DRENMI-326305 format. One record per residue (C-alpha): residue in one letter; residue number from 1; x, y, z. Coordinates in nm, 3 decimals, padded with zeros to 5 digits. Each point is the difference from the previous one (the first is absolute). Example, Ala and Ser with C-alpha at 12.3 -4.5 7.8 and 13.67 -1.06 7.14 Angstrom:
REM DRENMI-326305
 residu num       X       Y       Z
      a   1  01.230 -00.450  00.780
      s   2  00.137  00.344 -00.066
//
This chain:
REM DRENMI-326305
 residu num       X       Y       Z
      m   1  01.701  00.841  01.001
      r   2  00.297 -00.115  00.210
      r   3 -00.035  00.081  00.371
      d   4  00.370 -00.011  00.093
      v   5  00.332  00.108 -00.153
      r   6  00.340 -00.148  00.075
      i   7  00.294  00.232 -00.079
      i   8  00.366 -00.099  00.010
      l   9  00.291  00.244 -00.016
      v  10  00.316 -00.130 -00.169
      g  11  00.323  00.164 -00.117
      d  12  00.372  00.021  00.056
      e  13  00.154  00.032  00.342
      g  14 -00.016  00.350  00.147
      v  15 -00.265  00.151 -00.228
      g  16 -00.236  00.064  00.296
      k  17 -00.267 -00.270 -00.019
      s  18 -00.034 -00.041  00.377
      t  19  00.016  00.376  00.056
      i  20 -00.289  00.061 -00.241
      i  21 -00.219 -00.245  00.191
      t  22  00.099  00.147  00.335
      s  23 -00.065  00.358 -00.122
      l  24 -00.349 -00.107 -00.115
      i  25 -00.085 -00.151  00.340
      k  26  00.164  00.265  00.221
      e  27 -00.084  00.290 -00.235
      s  28  00.352  00.127  00.065
      f  29  00.357 -00.097 -00.083
      v  30  00.168 -00.264  00.220
      p  31  00.378  00.014 -00.056
      h  32  00.090 -00.348  00.120
      v  33 -00.222 -00.295 -00.093
      q  34  00.057 -00.373  00.005
      h  35  00.120 -00.191 -00.307
      v  36 -00.348 -00.135 -00.090
      v  37 -00.305  00.136  00.180
      p  38 -00.285 -00.241  00.085
      e  39 -00.306 -00.026 -00.221
      v  40 -00.243  00.290  00.046
      t  41 -00.379 -00.029 -00.022
      i  42 -00.200  00.315 -00.077
      p  43 -00.376 -00.026  00.070
      p  44 -00.240  00.090 -00.284
      e  45 -00.155  00.306  00.164
      t  46  00.335  00.183 -00.009
      t  47  00.060 -00.050 -00.374
      p  48 -00.155  00.196 -00.290
      e  49 -00.107 -00.320 -00.176
      n  50 -00.154 -00.150  00.317
      v  51  00.193 -00.327 -00.022
      t  52  00.219 -00.181  00.249
      t  53  00.363  00.057 -00.099
      y  54  00.299 -00.214  00.092
      i  55  00.347  00.155 -00.043
      v  56  00.299 -00.234 -00.010
      d  57  00.364  00.104  00.026
      s  58  00.284 -00.208 -00.147
      g  59  00.376 -00.035 -00.001
      c  60  00.225 -00.079 -00.294
      t  61  00.286 -00.190  00.160
      p  62  00.054 -00.369 -00.087
      q  63 -00.146 -00.092  00.340
      d  64 -00.322  00.184 -00.092
      r  65 -00.042 -00.166 -00.341
      q  66 -00.246 -00.277  00.095
      h  67 -00.220  00.234  00.204
      l  68  00.013  00.256 -00.281
      e  69 -00.116 -00.246 -00.267
      t  70 -00.282 -00.127  00.223
      e  71 -00.130  00.351  00.067
      i  72  00.030  00.108 -00.364
      r  73 -00.222 -00.291 -00.104
      k  74 -00.258  00.095  00.266
      a  75 -00.007  00.369 -00.089
      h  76 -00.273  00.174 -00.200
      v  77  00.230  00.287 -00.096
      i  78  00.377  00.054  00.016
      c  79  00.162  00.335  00.081
      v  80  00.358  00.011 -00.130
      v  81  00.182  00.267  00.198
      y  82  00.309  00.179 -00.131
      a  83  00.197  00.291  00.147
      i  84  00.014  00.328 -00.188
      d  85  00.362  00.050  00.113
      n  86  00.099 -00.351 -00.115
      p  87 -00.035 -00.033 -00.383
      n  88  00.113 -00.363  00.015
      s  89 -00.309 -00.092  00.203
      f  90 -00.213  00.141 -00.282
      d  91  00.202 -00.173 -00.275
      r  92 -00.049 -00.339  00.169
      i  93 -00.379  00.024 -00.031
      p  94 -00.015 -00.098 -00.373
      t  95  00.313 -00.215  00.012
      y  96 -00.060 -00.198  00.320
      w  97 -00.325  00.054  00.189
      l  98 -00.261 -00.008 -00.276
      p  99  00.156 -00.304 -00.176
      y 100  00.022 -00.166  00.342
      f 101 -00.377  00.034  00.053
      r 102 -00.065 -00.154 -00.340
      q 103  00.239 -00.281  00.079
      l 104 -00.210 -00.078  00.308
      g 105 -00.312 -00.013 -00.221
      v 106 -00.157  00.298  00.177
      n 107 -00.249  00.211 -00.196
      v 108 -00.112  00.286  00.226
      p 109  00.015  00.380 -00.034
      v 110  00.330  00.169  00.078
      i 111  00.042  00.352  00.139
      l 112  00.338  00.173 -00.030
      v 113  00.077  00.206  00.312
      g 114  00.277  00.261 -00.008
      n 115  00.097  00.074  00.363
      k 116  00.221  00.276  00.146
      i 117 -00.110  00.283 -00.230
      d 118  00.119  00.231  00.278
      l 119  00.354 -00.090 -00.111
      r 120 -00.052  00.094 -00.365
      g 121  00.193  00.301 -00.113
      g 122 -00.234  00.235 -00.186
      e 123 -00.343 -00.060 -00.143
      v 124 -00.092 -00.266 -00.254
      t 125 -00.285  00.058 -00.246
      n 126 -00.270 -00.255 -00.071
      e 127  00.131 -00.026 -00.355
      a 128  00.345 -00.099  00.123
      l 129 -00.149 -00.259  00.235
      e 130 -00.212 -00.143 -00.282
      e 131  00.308 -00.038 -00.219
      e 132  00.148 -00.226  00.265
      i 133 -00.315 -00.198  00.080
      i 134 -00.174 -00.041 -00.339
      p 135  00.266 -00.239 -00.147
      i 136 -00.042 -00.227  00.303
      m 137 -00.382  00.012 -00.022
      n 138  00.014 -00.081 -00.372
      e 139  00.214 -00.307  00.062
      f 140 -00.174 -00.118  00.316
      k 141 -00.379  00.035 -00.027
      e 142 -00.044 -00.092  00.366
      v 143  00.142  00.340  00.106
      e 144 -00.300  00.219  00.080
      t 145  00.157  00.332  00.103
      c 146  00.286  00.170  00.181
      v 147 -00.031  00.197  00.326
      e 148  00.274  00.210  00.156
      c 149  00.004  00.056  00.377
      s 150  00.212  00.085  00.301
      a 151 -00.024 -00.207  00.316
      k 152  00.205  00.262  00.183
      l 153 -00.212  00.313 -00.063
      p 154 -00.247 -00.202 -00.021
      l 155 -00.146  00.076 -00.344
      n 156 -00.230 -00.205 -00.225
      v 157  00.039 -00.308  00.224
      s 158 -00.374 -00.066  00.025
      e 159 -00.029  00.052 -00.379
      v 160  00.233 -00.297 -00.053
      f 161 -00.246 -00.236  00.167
      y 162 -00.303  00.172 -00.151
      f 163  00.133 -00.065 -00.351
      a 164  00.092 -00.354  00.103
      q 165 -00.360 -00.059  00.111
      k 166 -00.132  00.151 -00.322
      a 167  00.227 -00.222 -00.208
      v 168 -00.172 -00.303  00.155
      l 169 -00.356  00.126  00.024
      h 170 -00.002  00.204 -00.323
      p 171  00.274 -00.149 -00.219
      t 172  00.106  00.169 -00.322
      a 173  00.110 -00.307 -00.194
      p 174 -00.345 -00.145 -00.083
      l 175 -00.128  00.338 -00.123
      y 176  00.279  00.191 -00.166
      d 177  00.298 -00.062 -00.227
      s 178  00.270  00.227  00.145
      r 179  00.226 -00.048 -00.301
      d 180 -00.254  00.104 -00.265
      h 181 -00.203  00.225  00.235
      v 182 -00.335 -00.153 -00.098
      l 183 -00.277 -00.197  00.169
      k 184  00.035 -00.375 -00.033
      r 185 -00.242 -00.196 -00.217
      e 186 -00.175 -00.170  00.294
      c 187 -00.048  00.333  00.174
      i 188 -00.147  00.157 -00.314
      a 189 -00.243 -00.293 -00.039
      a 190 -00.116  00.031  00.363
      l 191 -00.046  00.379 -00.020
      r 192 -00.189 -00.030 -00.331
      r 193 -00.239 -00.245  00.159
      i 194 -00.053  00.236  00.295
      f 195 -00.065  00.287 -00.240
      k 196 -00.268 -00.201 -00.183
      l 197 -00.171 -00.098  00.323
      c 198 -00.008  00.363  00.116
      d 199 -00.136  00.119 -00.334
      i 200 -00.361 -00.054  00.104
      n 201 -00.165  00.141 -00.313
      k 202  00.251 -00.174 -00.232
      d 203  00.087  00.313 -00.197
      g 204  00.377 -00.049  00.024
      l 205  00.042  00.290  00.245
      l 206  00.002  00.049  00.376
      d 207 -00.214  00.305  00.062
      a 208 -00.012  00.194  00.327
      n 209 -00.258 -00.229  00.160
      e 210  00.186 -00.316 -00.103
      l 211  00.333  00.140  00.125
      n 212 -00.160  00.090  00.331
      e 213 -00.147 -00.349  00.035
      f 214  00.343 -00.147 -00.083
      q 215  00.160  00.227  00.263
      r 216 -00.259 -00.098  00.260
      k 217  00.042 -00.372 -00.067
      c 218  00.381  00.010  00.021
      f 219  00.066  00.273  00.256
      d 220 -00.332  00.043  00.185
      t 221 -00.020  00.370 -00.085
      p 222 -00.128  00.201 -00.297
      l 223  00.210  00.231 -00.215
      q 224 -00.040  00.372  00.049
      a 225 -00.089  00.192 -00.316
      q 226  00.334  00.183  00.011
      e 227  00.192 -00.327  00.033
      l 228 -00.189 -00.151 -00.291
      e 229  00.076  00.293 -00.226
      g 230  00.364 -00.009  00.107
      i 231  00.030 -00.367 -00.093
      k 232 -00.156  00.054 -00.341
      a 233  00.219  00.303 -00.066
      m 234  00.318 -00.193  00.084
      v 235 -00.103 -00.296 -00.217
      q 236 -00.099  00.227 -00.289
      e 237  00.335  00.178  00.017
      h 238  00.208 -00.317 -00.033
      s 239 -00.231 -00.239 -00.188
      a 240 -00.152  00.118 -00.329
      n 241 -00.293 -00.242  00.014
      g 242 -00.030 -00.022  00.378
      v 243 -00.311  00.216  00.029
      r 244 -00.299  00.012 -00.236
      d 245 -00.334  00.178  00.037
      g 246  00.085  00.082  00.360
      g 247  00.060 -00.366  00.093
      l 248  00.312 -00.205  00.066
      t 249  00.083 -00.249 -00.277
      e 250  00.161 -00.340  00.050
      e 251  00.328  00.148 -00.123
      g 252 -00.031  00.279  00.256
      f 253 -00.080 -00.249  00.277
      l 254  00.316 -00.199 -00.079
      f 255  00.209  00.317 -00.019
      l 256 -00.126  00.109  00.342
      h 257  00.124 -00.322  00.160
      t 258  00.331  00.025 -00.183
      i 259  00.050  00.342  00.161
      f 260 -00.094 -00.138  00.343
      i 261  00.264 -00.272 -00.028
      q 262  00.270  00.227 -00.139
      r 263 -00.055  00.241  00.289
      g 264  00.031 -00.277  00.257
      r 265 -00.372 -00.022  00.080
      l 266 -00.024 -00.371 -00.063
      e 267 -00.239 -00.041  00.290
      t 268 -00.263  00.187 -00.203
      t 269  00.012 -00.243 -00.292
      w 270  00.025 -00.302  00.231
      t 271 -00.302  00.118  00.200
      v 272 -00.203  00.017 -00.321
      l 273  00.116 -00.343 -00.113
      r 274 -00.069 -00.164  00.335
      r 275 -00.348  00.154  00.031
      f 276 -00.080 -00.172 -00.328
      g 277  00.129 -00.335  00.123
      y 278  00.356 -00.016 -00.135
      g 279  00.288 -00.166  00.183
      e 280  00.371  00.067 -00.028
      d 281  00.019 -00.215 -00.315
      l 282 -00.265  00.229 -00.157
      r 283 -00.251 -00.282 -00.017
      l 284 -00.336  00.000  00.170
      t 285  00.040 -00.181  00.330
      e 286 -00.186 -00.318  00.092
      e 287 -00.152  00.176  00.301
      y 288 -00.140  00.270 -00.228
      l 289 -00.139 -00.236 -00.263
      y 290 -00.137 -00.259  00.242
      p 291 -00.112  00.160  00.327
      k 292 -00.122 -00.235  00.270
      f 293 -00.352 -00.118 -00.074
      d 294 -00.126 -00.307  00.185
      v 295 -00.268 -00.218 -00.156
      p 296 -00.158 -00.254  00.241
      h 297 -00.065 -00.355 -00.113
      d 298 -00.302 -00.051 -00.228
      c 299 -00.034  00.374 -00.061
      s 300  00.054  00.177 -00.330
      v 301  00.115  00.349 -00.095
      e 302 -00.199  00.257 -00.195
      l 303  00.048  00.360 -00.103
      s 304 -00.152  00.249  00.242
      p 305 -00.209  00.297 -00.122
      l 306  00.319  00.211  00.025
      g 307  00.182 -00.249 -00.221
      y 308 -00.273  00.000 -00.264
      q 309 -00.009  00.381  00.004
      f 310  00.377  00.027 -00.048
      l 311 -00.003 -00.244 -00.293
      t 312 -00.294  00.184 -00.154
      d 313  00.188  00.331  00.027
      i 314  00.310 -00.156 -00.158
      f 315 -00.209 -00.136 -00.286
      e 316 -00.159  00.337 -00.070
      s 317  00.336  00.183  00.022
      f 318  00.156 -00.215 -00.272
      d 319 -00.307 -00.021 -00.225
      k 320  00.138  00.282 -00.215
      d 321 -00.254 -00.033 -00.283
      q 322 -00.284 -00.030  00.255
      d 323 -00.161 -00.291 -00.183
      g 324 -00.067 -00.192  00.322
      a 325  00.272 -00.258 -00.072
      l 326  00.379 -00.035  00.025
      n 327  00.178 -00.103 -00.319
      q 328  00.347 -00.154 -00.004
      e 329  00.180  00.334 -00.023
      e 330 -00.195  00.139  00.295
      l 331  00.065 -00.317  00.201
      n 332  00.373  00.024 -00.073
      d 333 -00.003  00.358  00.122
      l 334 -00.195 -00.096  00.312
      f 335  00.244 -00.279  00.091
      s 336  00.311  00.207 -00.081
      t 337  00.061  00.052  00.374
      s 338  00.005 -00.377  00.055
      p 339  00.193 -00.299 -00.141
      g 340 -00.282 -00.039 -00.254
      s 341 -00.347 -00.151 -00.012
      p 342 -00.057 -00.257  00.276
      w 343 -00.207 -00.203 -00.248
      a 344  00.253 -00.024 -00.284
      n 345 -00.014 -00.383  00.011
      q 346 -00.378 -00.028  00.043
      k 347 -00.134  00.096 -00.346
      f 348 -00.127  00.329  00.140
      p 349 -00.235  00.166 -00.098
      d 350 -00.167 -00.320 -00.126
      t 351 -00.043 -00.094  00.366
      t 352 -00.255  00.274  00.061
      v 353 -00.239  00.239 -00.171
      a 354  00.134  00.196 -00.298
      n 355 -00.162  00.204 -00.276
      d 356 -00.012 -00.092 -00.369
      t 357  00.355  00.129 -00.057
      g 358  00.145 -00.209  00.284
      a 359  00.043  00.295  00.240
      v 360 -00.089 -00.081  00.360
      t 361 -00.304  00.178  00.138
      l 362 -00.034  00.141  00.352
      q 363 -00.221 -00.297  00.088
      g 364  00.267 -00.238 -00.126
      w 365  00.280  00.196  00.170
      l 366 -00.164 -00.017  00.343
      a 367 -00.098 -00.363 -00.055
      q 368  00.359 -00.093 -00.090
      w 369  00.134  00.162  00.317
      s 370 -00.273 -00.174  00.202
      m 371  00.122 -00.335 -00.134
      t 372  00.366  00.087  00.061
      t 373 -00.074  00.101  00.358
      l 374 -00.196 -00.318  00.065
      l 375  00.263 -00.233 -00.148
      d 376  00.318  00.184  00.100
      h 377 -00.049  00.303  00.223
      k 378  00.376  00.056  00.029
      t 379  00.015  00.088 -00.369
      t 380 -00.274  00.257  00.056
      l 381  00.187  00.148  00.297
      a 382  00.320  00.031 -00.205
      y 383 -00.176  00.162 -00.295
      l 384 -00.184  00.242  00.224
      a 385  00.350  00.113  00.104
      y 386  00.120  00.018 -00.361
      l 387 -00.305  00.206 -00.098
      g 388  00.031  00.241  00.292
      y 389 -00.270 -00.097  00.251
      p 390  00.063  00.207  00.318
      s 391  00.085 -00.156  00.334
      p 392 -00.132 -00.199  00.171
      r 393 -00.028 -00.216 -00.310
      t 394 -00.182 -00.280  00.183
      s 395 -00.306  00.230  00.021
      a 396 -00.064 -00.092 -00.365
      l 397 -00.074 -00.361  00.103
      q 398 -00.241 -00.172  00.234
      v 399 -00.017 -00.351  00.143
      t 400 -00.323 -00.198 -00.027
      r 401 -00.160 -00.228  00.256
      p 402  00.096 -00.370 -00.009
      r 403 -00.166 -00.190 -00.286
      k 404 -00.111 -00.300  00.203
      a 405 -00.156  00.214  00.271
      e 406 -00.201  00.195 -00.256
      r 407 -00.094 -00.318 -00.181
      r 408 -00.143 -00.149  00.322
      k 409 -00.209  00.313  00.048
      g 410 -00.133 -00.043 -00.352
      k 411  00.103  00.341 -00.135
      s 412  00.325  00.169 -00.102
      t 413  00.073  00.370  00.043
      r 414  00.298  00.001 -00.235
      n 415  00.015  00.175 -00.337
      v 416  00.246 -00.214 -00.198
      f 417 -00.051 -00.373 -00.055
      l 418  00.215 -00.276 -00.144
      c 419 -00.155 -00.275 -00.211
      y 420  00.183 -00.310 -00.123
      v 421 -00.125 -00.125 -00.337
      c 422  00.066 -00.374 -00.048
      g 423 -00.087 -00.246 -00.270
      a 424  00.129 -00.231 -00.271
      a 425  00.210  00.129 -00.287
      g 426 -00.222  00.145 -00.272
      s 427 -00.297  00.047  00.230
      g 428 -00.009  00.377 -00.063
      k 429  00.167  00.144  00.311
      t 430  00.214  00.251 -00.190
      s 431 -00.296  00.113 -00.211
      l 432 -00.198  00.059  00.317
      l 433  00.282  00.215  00.141
      h 434  00.025  00.196 -00.325
      a 435 -00.374  00.064  00.002
      f 436  00.024  00.138  00.353
      v 437  00.231  00.284 -00.113
      g 438 -00.182  00.059 -00.329
      r 439  00.243 -00.166 -00.239
      k 440 -00.133 -00.145 -00.324
      f 441 -00.063 -00.372 -00.032
      s 442  00.252 -00.198 -00.203
      d 443 -00.056 -00.345 -00.152
      t 444  00.374 -00.066  00.011
      y 445  00.088 -00.232  00.287
      e 446  00.322  00.074  00.187
      p 447  00.065 -00.215  00.308
      t 448  00.075  00.193  00.318
      k 449  00.369 -00.047  00.083
      k 450  00.026  00.225  00.306
      m 451 -00.226  00.171  00.250
      n 452 -00.242  00.244 -00.157
      s 453 -00.173  00.268  00.210
      v 454 -00.259  00.261 -00.095
      v 455 -00.197  00.252  00.203
      n 456 -00.307  00.216 -00.043
      s 457 -00.257  00.174  00.213
      v 458 -00.344 -00.150  00.069
      d 459 -00.301  00.198  00.117
      i 460 -00.167 -00.166  00.299
      d 461 -00.311  00.183  00.121
      g 462  00.145  00.337 -00.101
      s 463  00.339 -00.068  00.160
      e 464  00.312 -00.052 -00.211
      k 465  00.196 -00.317  00.076
      y 466  00.311 -00.133 -00.174
      l 467  00.022 -00.360 -00.112
      v 468  00.329 -00.169 -00.091
      l 469 -00.023 -00.314 -00.215
      q 470  00.302 -00.232 -00.014
      e 471  00.063 -00.307 -00.212
      f 472  00.317 -00.203  00.034
      g 473  00.034 -00.235 -00.294
      s 474  00.052 -00.373  00.038
      k 475  00.363  00.051  00.103
      y 476 -00.072  00.216  00.307
      e 477 -00.357 -00.098  00.091
      a 478  00.098 -00.302  00.210
      e 479  00.278  00.194  00.172
      t 480 -00.248  00.269  00.105
      l 481 -00.287 -00.223  00.109
      k 482  00.211 -00.233  00.214
      s 483  00.132  00.294  00.204
      s 484 -00.234  00.092  00.285
      k 485  00.186  00.329  00.034
      k 486 -00.103  00.092 -00.355
      t 487 -00.354 -00.137  00.007
      d 488 -00.069  00.193  00.322
      l 489  00.050  00.318 -00.204
      a 490 -00.291 -00.077 -00.232
      d 491 -00.340  00.155  00.066
      v 492 -00.173 -00.206 -00.271
      i 493  00.091 -00.292 -00.221
      v 494 -00.170 -00.035 -00.338
      y 495  00.002 -00.341 -00.170
      v 496 -00.031  00.037 -00.376
      y 497 -00.093 -00.287 -00.231
      d 498 -00.082 -00.020 -00.369
      s 499 -00.367 -00.100 -00.023
      s 500  00.061 -00.134 -00.354
      d 501  00.293 -00.225  00.104
      t 502 -00.102 -00.330  00.159
      n 503  00.324 -00.029  00.201
      s 504  00.028  00.357  00.128
      f 505 -00.198 -00.035  00.324
      s 506  00.193 -00.308  00.115
      y 507  00.314  00.212  00.024
      i 508 -00.172  00.226  00.255
      s 509 -00.135 -00.293  00.201
      n 510  00.345 -00.159  00.019
      l 511  00.151  00.335  00.099
      r 512 -00.241  00.037  00.292
      q 513  00.070 -00.353  00.119
      q 514  00.375  00.053 -00.015
      y 515  00.020  00.327  00.195
      s 516 -00.170  00.140  00.308
      l 517 -00.202  00.290 -00.139
      d 518 -00.343 -00.030  00.165
      h 519  00.064  00.292  00.235
      i 520  00.004  00.243 -00.296
      p 521 -00.327  00.149 -00.133
      t 522 -00.064 -00.169 -00.333
      l 523 -00.172  00.057 -00.332
      f 524 -00.021 -00.232 -00.300
      v 525 -00.006  00.153 -00.348
      a 526 -00.096 -00.188 -00.318
      t 527  00.163  00.168 -00.301
      k 528 -00.073 -00.019 -00.374
      s 529 -00.375 -00.012  00.053
      d 530 -00.044  00.101 -00.365
      l 531  00.112 -00.352 -00.099
      d 532 -00.195 -00.325  00.039
      l 533 -00.022 -00.120  00.358
      a 534  00.202 -00.319  00.055
      q 535 -00.075 -00.274  00.251
      q 536  00.288  00.012  00.245
      r 537  00.191 -00.323  00.063
      h 538 -00.044  00.014  00.372
      e 539 -00.198 -00.202  00.253
      v 540 -00.248  00.287  00.033
      q 541 -00.067  00.298 -00.221
      p 542  00.124  00.346  00.108
      d 543 -00.334  00.133  00.127
      v 544 -00.056 -00.309  00.219
      y 545  00.363  00.018  00.117
      c 546 -00.047  00.361  00.112
      r 547 -00.330 -00.069  00.176
      k 548  00.162 -00.280  00.198
      l 549  00.259  00.254  00.118
      g 550 -00.275  00.243  00.094
      l 551  00.114  00.241 -00.272
      a 552 -00.179  00.184 -00.278
      v 553 -00.007 -00.178 -00.335
      p 554  00.271  00.101 -00.253
      v 555 -00.038  00.338 -00.167
      a 556 -00.013 -00.045 -00.378
      v 557  00.194  00.260 -00.202
      s 558  00.125  00.057 -00.352
      v 559  00.284  00.248 -00.029
      k 560 -00.008 -00.028 -00.379
      t 561 -00.359  00.124 -00.028
      g 562  00.028  00.237  00.296
      q 563 -00.246 -00.192  00.218
      i 564  00.181  00.041  00.332
      a 565 -00.310 -00.029  00.223
      d 566  00.148  00.260  00.239
      v 567  00.240 -00.266  00.125
      f 568  00.251  00.256  00.133
      h 569 -00.266  00.163  00.213
      a 570 -00.086 -00.345  00.134
      i 571  00.366 -00.073  00.082
      c 572  00.039  00.327  00.187
      s 573 -00.330 -00.048  00.184
      i 574  00.113 -00.344  00.116
      a 575  00.326  00.151  00.129
      i 576 -00.193  00.258  00.199
      k 577 -00.276 -00.231  00.126
      p 578  00.102 -00.366 -00.027
      i 579 -00.296 -00.089  00.224
      c 580 -00.340  00.163 -00.046
      i 581 -00.299 -00.077  00.225
      l 582 -00.326  00.096 -00.167
      f 583 -00.361  00.006  00.124
      n 584 -00.190 -00.287 -00.157
      p 585 -00.268  00.141 -00.234
      i 586 -00.239 -00.270  00.114
      c 587  00.007  00.158  00.345
      q 588 -00.223  00.272 -00.141
      c 589 -00.282 -00.250 -00.001
      v 590 -00.136 -00.062  00.350
      t 591 -00.225 -00.288 -00.090
      s 592  00.263 -00.263  00.075
      f 593  00.166  00.040  00.341
      r 594  00.165 -00.337 -00.034
      l 595  00.190  00.108 -00.315
      l 596  00.076  00.339  00.152
      l 597  00.158 -00.153  00.309
      s 598  00.192 -00.262 -00.196
      r 599  00.168  00.237 -00.255
      p 600 -00.043  00.365  00.095
      f 601  00.335  00.088 -00.168
      c 602  00.191 -00.136 -00.296
      r 603  00.378  00.023  00.002
      n 604  00.194  00.069 -00.319
      s 605  00.370 -00.076  00.034
      a 606  00.300  00.015 -00.231
      i 607  00.198 -00.218  00.242
      p 608  00.007 -00.365 -00.112
      g 609 -00.196 -00.197  00.258
      g 610 -00.262  00.267  00.064
      a 611 -00.058  00.291  00.233
      d 612 -00.017 -00.210  00.317
      r 613  00.360 -00.109 -00.061
      a 614  00.118  00.352 -00.063
      l 615 -00.183  00.181  00.277
      s 616  00.159  00.019  00.341
      s 617 -00.201 -00.125  00.298
      a 618 -00.056  00.360  00.108
      a 619 -00.131  00.092 -00.343
      r 620 -00.233 -00.300  00.001
      l 621 -00.129  00.101  00.343
      r 622 -00.068  00.354 -00.124
      s 623 -00.187 -00.143 -00.297
      y 624 -00.226 -00.218  00.214
      i 625 -00.074  00.289  00.238
      k 626 -00.114  00.204 -00.300
      i 627 -00.216 -00.293 -00.114
      c 628 -00.165 -00.036  00.341
      t 629 -00.060  00.375  00.023
      l 630 -00.163  00.006 -00.340
      v 631 -00.212 -00.307  00.067
      g 632 -00.117  00.149  00.331
      g 633 -00.091  00.325 -00.173
      l 634 -00.192 -00.185 -00.268
      g 635 -00.189 -00.191  00.268
      v 636 -00.110  00.324  00.167
      g 637 -00.104  00.138 -00.337
      v 638 -00.214 -00.305 -00.079
      f 639 -00.166  00.024  00.341
      l 640 -00.083  00.367 -00.062
      l 641 -00.154 -00.085 -00.332
      y 642 -00.208 -00.269  00.166
      r 643 -00.124  00.238  00.274
      t 644 -00.083  00.267 -00.257
      w 645 -00.216 -00.228 -00.209
      t 646 -00.187 -00.154  00.295
      r 647 -00.096  00.326  00.178
      p 648 -00.328  00.183 -00.084
      g 649  00.049  00.264 -00.267
      g 650  00.265 -00.194 -00.182
      w 651  00.279  00.209 -00.147
      r 652 -00.167  00.331  00.067
      g 653 -00.024 -00.010  00.373
      g 654  00.189 -00.310  00.098
      w 655  00.365  00.106 -00.013
      w 656 -00.064  00.356  00.123
      t 657 -00.224 -00.119  00.284
      w 658  00.260 -00.253  00.103
      l 659  00.286  00.255 -00.001
      v 660 -00.196  00.263  00.199
      g 661 -00.198 -00.221  00.229
      g 662  00.250 -00.273  00.050
      w 663 -00.096 -00.359  00.084
      r 664 -00.357 -00.070  00.107
//
């Protein structure tokens, strides 16, 4: 909300502009004031709206014209002053002053100020005043209201500037059509969205608890029972369908705000709108949709436990038939408080897990949001706002540790992983992606024309991880792989080749030679294993090629026959532990110390070039310390065995005698 208000007073000569300002400052009438008083600054703590206020006086002589136009263009609100005892000063408002503002291209609120009411003969009713003002307000929408005052008494002087502040901070024009006396379309849309967000149980009513929560969110205080009943009684009296089953309907909610505006309580409606992120144009502000959320280099963004819980609650709220899935109608209802589904152009729900009818399951729903957060966390932040996540919204997200640092340590603590799937056209990449989200195999070949992403959860040692698979198509593959900024985002790269096509593997080999990809954990997958194995036209066959890189041999799969060989578990495991140091089984045999000392551990690595290339020097040092410790321990154990066998009594007395009696 604006933190300052600039008010200018204009009007014909002698109407009392300078006197009004002086009476406000002195709190008493000053009979003789200068032609134009200097600009006045009122500090925020002395104003009801707690904003700094600048009050500017003006003259209307030809010599004042340039200064007048400059100040009008700088003003946030214009007070046009006329004298009650000078009808001509009032008549010139619609014939001169208001057209003059439009001529200058100024579009700010205007307050009409009738000064010198102490000189009026007799009383004037509100109805009579409205008859004079309403025609002007109908013709000039920028006119907010009319205030009558007396600088001499003084009377209503502070109200002039209060209404001027309100016209800037809580303007009528965006909310209400003064000619037709109805809420404007944009205001209705915003209030309907707020009503839906506050309707926690989605029954179309705001019950007492929901109204209290709404009151607390907007005004930091609950409604008293008497106040609540009073509101419902007033709505029920004037709106036939405003109250139902003891709850406030959407129609009643809109009526309530119409009454607030008509009674001059615009600050109430504006407070509600601003608490829900709306700006003066009745659109959600950029600051509300995209709060500051810094992501360091090489880190990724995931949903926090709070984020997952909120999305789970949303899913369950809109699963009206309680079948454990959201159909299209339920999804439309869920996204009715937003611009629409964020995945409208992504073939959703084919990108994640759905049931037999195509409705997205809770598993698929959470997986889809996990992918969205990983690839574009700003979209997640915006939709958390659209769906009503409470502040601070950034608590729904969390930043991971840097990828490269975790990779050097040999283990990742993240929960969502990105895998690039590369390979020649027709090698089976798309079928592999479809199999991951449970879609049926199709013999029809359709070349990938744009990026295709799918996501699903993978169980790793009882912990649920999310894996995102992306293929790019021949058009975008080169663009992605040549960009270090994009390849640094990948946790795994899977090279897919058709084991029945003699030329398929060469494409992968050429790809690896062309781009720098050896820093990414890697897995080779041989598809179409149900067909006859073809000799690849390459200098070495795939298994030899992989061994030379220090990698596991290609995983053979057949999507058509459902023989997946748990490849997705393997991909996710590689992302978590690209380097795995295992105890050599042969170490269990103590008959060969030479072999034990030469290879006490075997390193399995998914990094091309082997574990030694991937491990940092510190990690290598830690590994060798563990080796030496283990070897030393084994040496002591062998010595104990030797002593036990060579002492009298053998097993029975040897070890016990040695432990109790010590060395002899």
